[in-house]
N, C-alpha and C positions, 0 to 999 in steps of 0.2 A: 660423486667422489669428493670427500672433504678436503679442504686445503691442507697441505702438508705442513707440519710443524717440525722444528729442528730436531726434536727428540724422536721423530720417526726414523731417523738414521743413526740413533745412538743406542748404546748399551748402558742402561742405568744400573748403578751399583746400589747396594743396600743402604749406603750412607747418604745417598742423594735421593730425597723424596720431595716431589712437588707439593707445594702448600695449596690445599684445596679451599680452606676457609680463612677469610680475613679475621685475624685474632681480635680486632677491636669492635666487632659488630655487636650492636645492642638493639633491643627493640622494647617498646612499651608493652607490658603485659596487660591482662584484663583489668587489673586493679590500678593501673596507671603507673606502677613502679617499673624501673628499668630492669630488664632481665639480661643477665650475661649469657652470651650465645654458647660458650663451650659446654655449659650444663644442659643446654636445650637443643643441641645440634646432633644430627646423625647424618654422616656423610655430607656435611655442608648444608643440610636442610633443617630448619627449626621444627621442633615437635608441634608447636603451634603453627598450623599451616592454613590460614584462611583462604577463601576463594577470591579470585581476582576477575574482574570484568575486563576483558582484553579486546573485545570487538563490539561495535554498536552499529545497528542499522535501523532505519525508521522511514516510514512514509506517512506523513501526517498532514492534517489540514493546514492551510496557509502557505502552500508551495514548499513545505518542508520535506526534503528528500535526503537529509543527512542530519547527523547530530549538530554539525556546524550551522546548518540552516535553522535548526530549532533554537540554538543559542541566540542567533541573530533576532529571531522573532521574540524570544523571551525578554532580552535586554532592551528591545525596542518597545516593549509593553504593548504589543499588538494582539488583537483578537482575530482568530481565523473564522469567525462566525459569518455565515452567508446564507442566502436563500437556497432552497433545495434546487440543485442543478436539473435542468430539463431532461438530461439523459438518464437520470435516476427514475423519476416519475413526474408527471405533469401536476405540479402542486396546485395549480389553479383548479384542477378537477377534484382535488381532495380537501383543500383548505376550507374550514368554516370556523369562525371564532366562537365555538360553542363551549359547552361545559363537559366535553369528553363523552357525551351521551348520544349525540346525533349520529345516526347510522351512516356508514360509508364516508365519514369525514374525519379529518384530524384538525386539532385546534392550534397547530403551529405550522408555519410555512418556511421554517429555517432550521439550521443546525450548523454542524461543522463538517465540511466535506473535503475530500481529496479531489481536486479538480483535474482529473485525467480520465481517460477512457479505461475503465477497469478491465475491459475485455482484452486489451492489447497484451501480447505475451510473446517473448522470443523463445518459443518452445524448443527449437533446434539447439539452443545453447545448453539446454538440460537433457538433450537426447530423448525428447518426447515427440512421438510422431503426430502428424496433423490431426488424425482422426481422434486420438485420445485427448489431444489438447482441446479439441472442439467442445468436449463435454466436461471440461474441468472448471470447477468453481473458481471465480476470480480470486477468492481468498487463497486457494492453493497457488495460483499463478503469482500473485503479488508477494506471498510469503517466500516463495523460492527466490524471487528477486531480492527481497530485503535481507534474507539470510545470506545470500551471496555477497551483498553489499556489506553486511556485518563482518563476514570473513575478510572481505577486501579491506575494510577499515583496520582490521587486525594485522594486515600484511600476510595473510595466510592464503596461499594458492590452493586450488581445488585438489591438485594431486597430493597435497600434504594431508588432507582429510580423507582422501579416498581409501576406503577399507579400514579406517581407524575406529577405535573404540570410543566413539563420540555419541553421547545421548542426545535425544531430541525431545523437548518438552514444549508443548504448544497449549496456550489457553484460548478458548473460543466457546461461544455458546449461541450465536445467532445462526439461523437456518434460512437466510434469505434465498440463497441459490437453490436449496432443496425445495423450498416452496414454489419457486419459479418453475422448476423442472417437473414437479409432480402434479401440476395443474392438469396435465394430460397424461395420466399414468399408463394409458394403453399404448403410448408411443415412446416409452422409455427405451434408451439404447443400452447395449451391453456395457458401454464405458460409463454409463451413469452411476453404476455401483461404486466405482472408484473415483468418480468425478464430483460427487456431491455430498458424500458422507464426511462428517466432522472428524471421524476416526483417521481419515487419510491425510488430514492437514499435517500431522506430525510424520506419518509414515511416508508421505510424498517427499518430504525433505530428506529423510533417511535413505529412501530409494534412489532419488535423483543424484545425491552426493555420495552414495555408497557408504553411509555411516552405520557402524555395526553395534552401537550401544543401544540402551533402552530407547523406546520410541512410543509416545502416546500423547493423546490430547486430553486436556482437563477441562471440565466445565463446572465451575463453582459460581457462575454468574460474574459479577463485576470484580471479584477477587481472583479470577482464574489465572491470570498471568503471574501474580505474586505466588499463588499456589504452585504454579509450574516452576518458578524460580526456586521455591523451597524444595520441591521434589528433586530438582537438578542438583542443588547443593547437597542434599541428603545422599544422593547417588554418588557424588564425587567423594564425599567423606567416607562412604562405605566401600569405595573402590570399584563400584559397578561400571564406571566409565572413567576415561582419562580426561575428558573435556565434555562440555555440553553446550548445545544450542538451546536457548530459551526464547521462544517466539510467541506472538499473539496476533490475532486479527479481529477486526470488526469492520465490516463494510456494509453500508446501508444501500442495498441493491434494489429492494422492492418495498412497497408500502406496508405489507402485512405486519412485519415486526413492529414498525412504527405505530400502527393502529393498535396492536395488542398492548404494547408498553404504555401507550397513552391511556388506554382504558384502565390500567392499573393505577392511574393518578399520580405517576412519579415524574412526568415530563412537564417542563415549563411551557406555557402557551407562547412565550417569546422565543422558544428554541434556544435559550441561552442559560448558561450556568451562572447564577448570581450568588456564587459561593460566599458565605459569611455575611451577606448583605441582608438588610431587612426586606428587600424585595424578593428574596429567595422563594421560588414557587415551583421547584422541580428542576430537573436538569435538561440540558440540550444534548441530544444524541450526536455522536461523532464517528467519523471514520477513524481508523487507526491501525497501523501495522508497525510492529516493533520486533527487534531481535537482539539478543545478547549472546556473546561467545564467552564462556567462562571456563576457568581452570583453577586448579590449586595454585596458590601463589608461587610455590617452589618450582612447579613445572613451567609456569608463565615466565619466571626469571630464566630458567634453563633454556627455554625456547626463544628467548629474546623478544617476547611479546610486549606490546605497549600496555602497561597496566593503567586502566582508566580510573578505577576505584576498587576498593576492597570491601567485600561482603563479610562483615564481622559476624552476622548471625541472622537467621530467619526463623519464623515460627508460624504455626497455623492452629486454629481451634474452631469450635462451634459455640454458638450462643446457647444451644440446648433449648429447653422449653421456655418460650417467651409469650407475652400476650398475643403476639401475631408473628407468623413465620417471617414476614418481611420487615418487621420492626427492628432497627438496630438496637444494640445493647451496650450500655456503658460498661457493665461488668465484663461482658465477653471481650470487648476491645481492650479494656485495661488488662485483662488476664493474658491476652496474646502478646501485648507489648512487654509485659514483665517476663513472659516465657522466653521471648526472643533475647532479652538482655541476660537472663539467667543462662541460657544455652551458650551465649557468647562469652560468659564469664565476666560480664561488665556490671559492676556494682555502683559506679559513680554516674548517676544520670546527668549530672551537671556537665559532663563532657559533651553531651548532645546539645548543640546550640539551636538546631532547627528541626522541625518536624514537617515533612511533606504529607499533608492530610489527604484522605480520600476526597473530601470536600466537594460533593456532587452539586450542592446548591439546593438541597431539599430543606424545607423549613424545620423539619424534625431531625433529620439525619445529621446536619451540621452541628447543632448544639450538643447532641449526644456524643459525637465523636470528639469534639474539643474538650468536653468535660472528662471523657475517659483519658485523653492525653494528659490533661492537667493533673489528674489523680496520680499518674505515674511519676511525672517529672517534678511536680510539687515545688516550684521554684520559690526561693527566697528573693523576692524582687529587690529589696533594699540592698542585699549583699551581692546578688548575681545577675540582676536584671531579669526581665520576663523571658519566657520561652518563645522563640520566634516560630510562627506557623504560616503556612500558605498552601496553595493548591494550583497545579498547572491547568486545571479544568477551566479556569476563567480565560485562558488563552486558547485551549485546544478543544474544549467541550469534553463530554464524557464518552469515551470510546469503549465503555463497558469492559468486556473481557480483556481488551488490550490496554486499558487505561493505566494499569499499574506499571507497565514497562515505560510508558511516557513519564511517569513519576520517577522511576528509577533513573532514566536517562537525564531528566532535568536535575535530579539530585547529583548525579555523577558530574555533570557539567558545572554545577554550582561548586562542587568540591574542587574541581580542576581550576576554576577561575577565581576562587575565593570571593565569589559574589553571589548573593541570593537574589534571584529575580523577583520582581514585584508580583503580587497577586492583584491583578487589575480589576477594575469595576466595582470596588468596594467603596460605596458612597456613605452609607450609614450602616453601621454594624448591627446585625441581627440582635435585638435586645435580649434574646434568650441565651446569647453567647456572652457570658459574664467575664469579659477579658481581664478586668481588674481583680475580681475575686479569684479567678482561676490562674492568674499570673501568666497570661499569654499575650502576645502582641502579633497582630496580623501584619505581615510584611507588605506594605502598600507602595513602597518605592524600592528600586534596586538598592540593595544594602550590602556594604562591605562586610566580610566575615568578622563576627565579633571576636574580641580577644578571648583567649582560652581562660576559663575560670575553674577548671578542674585541678586536681592535686598532682596529676602527672605532667608529662611533657605536652607542649602545645599540640593540639590535634583538631582536625576538622571531622565532624561526625554528623550524619543526618539519619533520622528515622523516617521510614516510609510506611504509611499505614493504609490498610484497605479492608473492605468488608463486602461480602456478597449479599444479594437481596434475600437469600435463604438462610442467612446467619453464619456463613463461612468467613471467618476473620483471618487476616494474615498481616504479617509485619516483617520488615527487613531493616537492618542496620548497616549503613555504609560509612566507610572511612575514606579519606582522601588517599590517593596513591602516595602522596608525599609523606604520609604517616608510616609508610612501610619502607623497608630498606631498599636501596638502589640495587638493580639487578647486576651491575658490574661497574668497574672503574675504567677510566680511559687509559691508564698507564699500561705499559708493556710488561709481560711477565719476566721473571729472571730466567735467562737462557742457560741451559745446562749444555756446555759445549764440549764436544770430542775434538781432538786435534785435527781430525780430517774434515771437520765441518767448514774449514776455511774455503773449501772448493765450492760450497753450496751457493753462496750469494751470486757468484759470477755465472755458474752453470744454469741455475734455476731460471734465469731470464729466458732461456730457450725452451723451457718445459711448459707445456700448456695442457690443460685437461678440461673436458666438458662432461657434463652429466647426461647429455642427451645420447641415448643409446642408438638413435637413428642417424647420428652424424657419421659421415665418411671422412676418415682422416687420411691424410696423406701426402701431399707432394710439397717439397720445399725447394726453392730455387737455389738456396745455399746448400752446399754439401754438408756443412756442419749441422744445419738445422734439420736435415733428414734424421738425425739422431732424435730430435724432438718429435718428429712424426712417428718414428718407431715406438717411442715411449708413449705418445698419446694413443697409439693403436694398441698399447699394452702388449707389445712384442717382447719387451724386457722391462725389468724393474727400474726404478729411479736410480738405485745404486749402480746398476749395470750401465745405464745411460751416462752417468757421471764418469765411470771408468773409461768408456769408449771415447768420450769427449776429451778426457784428460790425456790419454795416450795419443790421440790424434794430434792434439796440440803439441805434445811432447815430440812426436815424430817430425812435424813440420818445423818446430823450433830447432831441431838438430840438423836440418838440411844446411849444407855448406855451399854457398854461392857468392860470387863477387859481382853478379849482375843484378841490377834492380829490375824488378818485374812490374808489370802494369796490366790493367784490364780496360776494355772499352766496349760500350754498347754500340752496335752497328745496325742500321735499319735495313738489313738484308735477311733473306731466308737462309737456311742452313746450307743448302746446295750452292747457292750463289756465293755465299761467303767463302766456302771451301774453294770454289773455282777461282775466286779472286786471289786467295792466298797462294794457290799453286801457280797462277799466272804471274805473280810477282816473285816467284821462286823462294817463298818464305815458308814452305811447307814444313821445313825442319825446325823452325823456331816460332811458329804461330799455330795455335789451335783454337777451335771453337770450344770455349769453356762451358757455354750454356746456350741451349736453344730456348729462347724466351717465348717465341710465338712464331707463326708462319712468316712473319715479316720482321723479326728482330732476333739477333743473337748477341752474345757477349763473347769477345775474343780476348785471349790473354797471351802475353809473350814478353819479349825484351822491351824494357822501358825506354831504351835509347831510340828504337825504331817504333815503339809502342806496340809492335807486332811480334816481338820475339818472346817465346814462352819459356819459363824457367822449368826445366825438367828435373823432377825429384829423383834423387839417387835410389837405387834398388835396395840398399841396406835397410833403410828406415821403414819402408812399407812392410818389409819382412818382420821387423821388430814389432810393428803395430799388430800384425797377425799373431805373432808368438805370444805377446804379453796379454792381448785381449782374449784370445781363444779360451784358455782355462777358466776365465771369469764369467763367460757368457753361459750361465746355467739355463736349462730349459725353463720356460714359464708357460702358464696356461694361456692359450690363445683366446681371443675374443672374436666377436663377429665384425668388429670394426675393420674397414678396408684401409690398407696402406698401399698406395701406388708408388712404386719405385721410380725415382728420377734417373736411375742408372739403366734399368731394363724396360721402362715404360709399361710395366705390367704390375698386376696386383701381387704383393709378396705373400706367399703362403709357406707354411712349414717353418722349420728351424732356421734361424739366421746364423750363418757361419761367419767366423772372423774374416774370411776372405772377402765377404761382401763389403766390409768396411774399408778394405784395401781398394777394392774396385771403386767404391764410392769416392775415395781420395784421388784416384788416378783418372777417372773417366769424366767426360763432359756431363754437365747437368742437363738432362734431356727434359726440361720443364714442359715445353710445348707438347711433346708427345705424351708425356704422363698426364698432362691436363686433358688432352683429347680423350685419353682412355677413361679418365674420371668423368668427363662430361657425357659420356655415352650411357652413364647410369641414369637413375631416376632424377627428377629435379633436385638441384643441389645448391647449397649455400656455401660459397667460397669465402674464406677468411684469410687475409694476409697477416701473418704474425711477423712484424718487423718494425724498424724505426720510421718507415714511411710507406706510402702506398705506391711503391715502385713497380709493382706487378699489375697495377690496374689496367694500363694500356695493353701489355702483352695478353692479359686474360681476355680483354674485350676483342682483341684482334683474333685470338683463337676461336672465340665464340662466334665471331662474324664468319670465319671460314666454315664453321660447322653449321651455320645458318640457324643458330639457337635463338629463340625468342626470350624476352625478359622473364617470362613465366617459367622457363626451364632452369634458370640460374640466377643467383643473386650474389653480389660481391660486397664484402665489407673489409675494412682495414682496421687493424688494432691501433695504429698510431699514424699521425700525419705531421710532417715537418712544420715547425712553427706553431703548433697547437699544444695546449696543455695535455700532458700524457694521461692524467687521471680522467679528464673530460673525454678524451678519445676512447679510452677503454670502457668507461661507463656508457658512452654512446653505442659502442659495439655491443655491449650486453643488452642494452635496450633494443637495438636493431635485431639481435637474435631472438629476443622475447617476442617482438612484434611480428616476426616471421615464423612463429609457432614452435620455437625451440624451448626445451625445458631448461630454463636458466635458474640456477640456485642463487637467489638473491641473498640468502643467508650467508653463503660462502663469499659472495662478492663483497658484502658489507662486513665481513668478519674482522673483529678487532680482538687481539689477545689481551687478556686482563689477568689480574691476580686470582679471579675466580676461574675454576677449571673450565667452565662452559664458554668463556669468552663473551664478547658482546657483538650483536649483529647490527649495530647502528640504530638510529631512531626511526621508527615507523611513522610516516606522516599520516595521521588519522583524519585529517580534515580535507583531504583531496576530494575533488568531485567524484561521485561514484561512476561506475561503468555506464556508458550511454547505450541503453538497450535499443536494439534494432527491431522495429515492428513493421515487417514487410506486409503482413496481411492480418485481418481479424478473423480468428477461428473461434466461433462461438455459436452455441445452440440455445435457442429459446423458443418455447412453444408460442403459437399465435395467441393463445389465451393470455399468456403472461405479458406479451408485448402490448396487447390491447388493454390489459388492466393498467399497466404502468403508464401507457401513453394515451389513456382515455381522454377524449376531448372535453367531455362534459362531466361535471361532478354530480353528486347525488341531488336529485330534484325532490322537493318535498312530497310531490304527488307521484311523479313518474318513477322515482327511484333512479336506478342505473341501467344503462343498456347492458343486456346480457352479452357474454363474450362469444366469439367465433360464430357469427351468423352467416347466412348465405349471400349477403350483399343486397338482397331484395327485401326480405322480411326482417324488420327490426323489432326486437322485443325489449321491453323494460321490465325490470322486477323491483318490487319495493315491499318492504315490511312496514305497513302503515300503522303508526302509533299516534294516538291523540297527543301524548306528551311531547312528541317531536314536532307536531304541527298544531300548535295550541289553538289557533283560530277555529279549528274544526269543532272544538267543544262548544262553540256558540251556535252550531247548527243542529237543532234537535226537533224530533217529532215526539211530542210529549216530553218524557224524561230521557228518551234515548237519543244518543248522538247518531246521526245518519249522514253519510257522505252526501254532499249537495250535488244536484244535477249539474249545476254550474261548473263543478269541479271536472266533470267528464269533458265538457266543452274546452275548458282551459287545457286539460291534458292532451286533447287532440291537437290543439294549436301548438303547444310546446313540443309535441312529438314531431310534427312536420318541421318545425324550426330546427330541431337537432339534426334530422335527416338531411335537410337541405342547407344547413349552415346559415340560417337566417337569424338576424337579431332585430330588436326593436329599432335600432338605428337605421335599418333599411326601410322603415315605414311600410312593411308589407301588408297585404290584404288577404283575407281568408274567407272562403265560402264553404259552409257546411250544409249537408243535405241528409235527409232521412236519418236523423239522430233518434235513436230509440233507447229509452231508459227501461231496461227489462226487469230489473230486480234491485231492490234497495240494498245498500251496503251498510249495515249497522257497525258501529265502532264502540269499543269499550274505553272508559275513562279510568280504569284501574291503573295505578302507578306501575305495577309489575306485570301488566298484561303484555304478552309477547307480540301483540299486533296481528294484523291481517296481511297475509301475503297476496299482493295484487300484481297482475301482469297486464301490460298495455302492449298491443301489437299493432304495427302499422305496416301495410303492404300496398304496393301499387294496385290500383283497381284493374281487374281483368276486363278487357274488351272482348276478347275471343278466347278460345282455348289455348292459343299460342301467343297472344299479344297482350301487352299491358298498357295502360294509360301513362302518358308522360307527365301528367299534371294532377291527376286525381289519385287519392289514396283511400283505402278502407281502414278503419280503425276499430278496435275492440278492447274493452276494459273488462277484465274478469278477476276472479279471486280463486285461491286454492286454500281450502281449510278442511282439516280432518279427513284428508284423502279425497275430497270432492272438489270439482271445478264448477264455478258458477259464472255466468255471463251477466254483467251489470249494464253495459252500454255498448252500442254499436253505431256506426255511421260512416259517412264519407266526407272527405275534406280536400279542398284544393287550395294551393298557394297561388295567389294572384298578386302581381306587383301593383296592379291598379284595378279598382272595381268602380264602375260608374256610380256616381252619386245618385241615390234614389230620392224621390220627393219625400218631404217630411210627412209624417203620419197625419198631422193636423196643424192647423194654424191657430195660434193663440187668439187671433182676432175673431175666429169663429166660435171657439169654446170660451165661455165666460168662467175663468178659473178663480178660485179663491183658496187661500191658505188654510191648511187643516193641521191640527197639532199632531206631531209625529208620535208623541207619547201615547196618545189615545189609540192610534193604529197598531202600535207594537203591543199594547195591552190586549187588543182584540186578537192579534196574531196568536198570542200566548193562550188566550181563552179557547181558540179553536184547535190548539195543538201544535201550531207552528211557533215553537219556543226559540225565538232568535235571541242569542246572547249579545253582549256588547259589540263584538267585532262585526256581527251580521246586522246590527241596527245601523245600517249604512245610509239610510235616507235622511239627509239633513233638513230637507224641507219638502213638504208634500202639498200639492195643489190638486183640487178636485173641482168638478162642475158645480158652479154655485147653485144651480137648480136641482142638482142631484138627479139628472135625467140621462145624461150622456155617459156611457161606459168608457170614459177617458180619464187619464190622470197624468200628472207631471211631478217629477221629483228632482231635487238637486243632490248630487252625489260627488264623491271624489273618484278620480280615475286612479286606481291602485295598480301598481306593477310589481309589488313585492320588494325584494332587496332590503336595504337597511344596513345598519352597522352594529357591531358588537354581538352579544349573545342572541339578540332578537332578530338577527338577519334571517330573512326568508329567501326562498328561491325566487328567481326572476321570472316574470310573466309578461307576455305581450299585453294581456289584460287579466287581472286577478279574478279568481272565482267570486270574491265578495262583490266586485263591481258587476260581474255578470248576474249574480244573484239579485242585485239591486234592480236590474231590469225586470226580473221575474216578480219581485215584490211589488214593483210599481204596477205591473200588469194585473196582479191580484187585487190591488186597491181599485184599479179601473173596473174590474169585474163587478164591484159593489156599487158602481155609479155614485160613489161618494158617501154612501150610507154605511157607517161603520158596522152596524149590527147585521148588515147583509153579507159581510165578508165571510166566506166559508173556507174551510181547510181543503186546499187542493194542492197537488204536487204535479210537476211536469212529468209526462210519460213519453212525449214525442216532440221533436222539433223538426218541422219540415224544411225550413231554410233559415240559415243564420249567416249574416255577413259582418265581418270585423275588419277595420282598417286601423293599423297602429298609428297613433297620433305623433306628430313631431314634438309636441309639448303636452304635458299633463298638468301644468301649473294652474291653468284657468279653471273656473267652475264648469262642471259638466252637468248635463240635464238628461233625464230619461223621459221620453214621451211614450205612453202606452195606451193601447186600444184593446178592448176585450169584447167578445160576443159569445153567447151560449150556443152550443152545437148539439146539445142533447142533455138528457137528465144527468146532472152532476158533472158535466163536462163543459169546458169553455175553450175557445180559440183565442189566442192572444197575439199581439204584435207589439214590439217595443223597439225603441230607437234611442241610442246613446249618442249625444252630440254635445258640442261645446258652444252651442248657441248660434 
């Protein structure tokens, strides 16, 4: 029910017409000239009616949970860049500083993240059951929250949008949740269909909030949210909806999208946006959630909304055919900017002082965009100064489909505050950005708004530019809200008074109304105020209430008496009080005027004795009944309850004039009426009066009825000694907090010269609603969890553990390519690269380490037995070769049909190619924390060694077909028997463990295959007894036993001692030992 205005009770004549439009209102038109409003107004609304941003919600990196938080971050020149949070994925198992080509790895370990558990969701707030919520994409969850916060910032309660013609436009293109869920498609749930599709991102908002306007999700890549804004503005202009929510999301939930985007070569290895800087090498991906609530400006003014900024125009286009679909176009971007200004009717580009660029930080994209911008604005620097440009991505990273809304919000805040935040991190400008030639200046410090240089009135204007990776360009133009006329003035309107209106100010104090249809109205301790109860229950009209109150006062005023009367509150029950009155013989002059509670009454009577009651004459109550009766016309009854303090019952049917006579003559049976009321459902009692006089009687009555606090709540409108406005506003807040539908617009209503009035100022920077997360409802397949949380990264040889094993058998899968493991190209048989036997031994050791969680720091020992090299594994060195798919399996060794060994494992290395499986190596391995030190193979004192040139031996190796390249020429010094009789040899080698830094980083090894192969090479030299020409081409086929112990240090020189002996035609048996002397 709207607040009553004076003219609600008046009859307006033809010569009295309220003024709807302020006659002096002017606005700057598109060409900058002043436009007189009378020629451009229709019913108080300008024909030019741009769109206003009235609500903002966001959840962004850097602990940004509101627009106010974002502003603090921007003016503090902070970056929200951080390492990938562990709850997203284990970056240690994915990171490798490679060139984007290494399988299963990503070349950056950081980005820009919202540091909260994305799974948390207060689903009951939105009426979503637990099962459905369990299968909802976090993007849906967090968008609902941010959209609510957006409406909250606009001062719009949910009931106001419920069922309204409000459109919903969402920009998004990442599919992280979809990929997480479809890893195990056989186990999809029926709620997955609506839980993971991007279509539902918009529809979920419309459904949850019951919005009836258009609703769809847009995907144009990184320009999606500006496209969404354009579509929303177009719909508002076309009248398809009365308001619109524009939202966008980008949440980095799983590594697949990161890996795919990295492969496209657009991501920075630093995970950072070096926008406009010479170090620009790609962008840093970011989380981002944003929402705008927009309306036509005239409606925003009429609704009393806070106008944050004005959207003067938007435009979209496509690059068309370009050299590459993902290559930005100067021409395309220039065209979309000009298109936006043409649509807005803006011809003076000098009025735009700042352009918020897309500015992702790519070395090609930044210069192309800045050049396109400079072509449009074409500043005369000498006369007007350079065009200011910047990008929010240096603070927040690139949230892709959601990034444009971050730019819009930044631009809005800059317009509001008259301050352009710095674009941080620009140390040396990209030389391809010709700032002087193009007349642009990058805002590198917080900058006060420049003076207006246009031809029209001073104005703050910002352009926001964007483009998608497929060529979808977009642009928006924003003006400050201060450039648009105020919604209303604070002055009161001219009152059109009827002579009878003089009664209204005094009577209206007793008339109250609430808009909550669930309220129960009813009982008043004062006889007079029961008129207010009847009116509040809509038992008669306001005019009729005034008439009853008037004649009641008239009757009482006509009463003739020479005795002064008085009233007194007595702490006695009704029966006890009556007994005391009769006992004193004062029954004829004292009466119980009001039964306050079971323990309190009010008595009235003669002031001399305090107990004598003034009896009203019979004539004037008759007058009340006769005068009021004909004026009490029937009114439509409502469902609101009115409990009479005369009869202690709910009043139903028509109210006769005799009731008001009875009301005047009878005691006020407040306690009984209250008891009747309290027998209903839980109730909120509100005392309307100058003080909380009834608080004690109410609590006494509730105590009698044994009512808990949950069954009733008491509030008072006013309290003695306290500011009245504060008291009433606290009452309204108390009502709201207890679930009542309070019309804040009515509470804050101020009449103005505009017909709509003013609703007061909405505080847009209050903290958002604190969401309650009682439990985490989330579904994720085991394979998805294991992928994100994998402990070990891609190993050069093993690859990655396959997902969802049985806990006993562990399998690794790898696509082995020589270009990924460059040292393999140095191991050749003839001209063919062949996987080295030493590699199988290293793989067995590393597989046990992963299964048992062992590292080289534990200095573990390993014992291998029965290693068989069954088939060679050739590899291709072609650049585009897809590689060989290899599988490594490790399982506990079976002791019996039902038991397994606790320390021994069987391993197998095989390949799968062209639909066929091949086994290359098998064996058994045991992890031992200590292995007894064996005796050395020989003593140097027994064998008379002499040095032999390594070059000669490697030349011989090549001659016989063992073509070792540089990496496998690992023997630094070779010693042989001086007499060339004993099949023994010694070499000096490095103990390699892989690792490294930069692009050359290898996998970590307990012992590197090259070092193991050095042992085999030394043994082959031993088989020749020191005679180079006797060295034959032999390859290992079986290893009976091998022992390895991880050293505590690998910095000292290492030596290989080897012994060989023939065991048959073309076969030898070897033994080799690696030691540190």
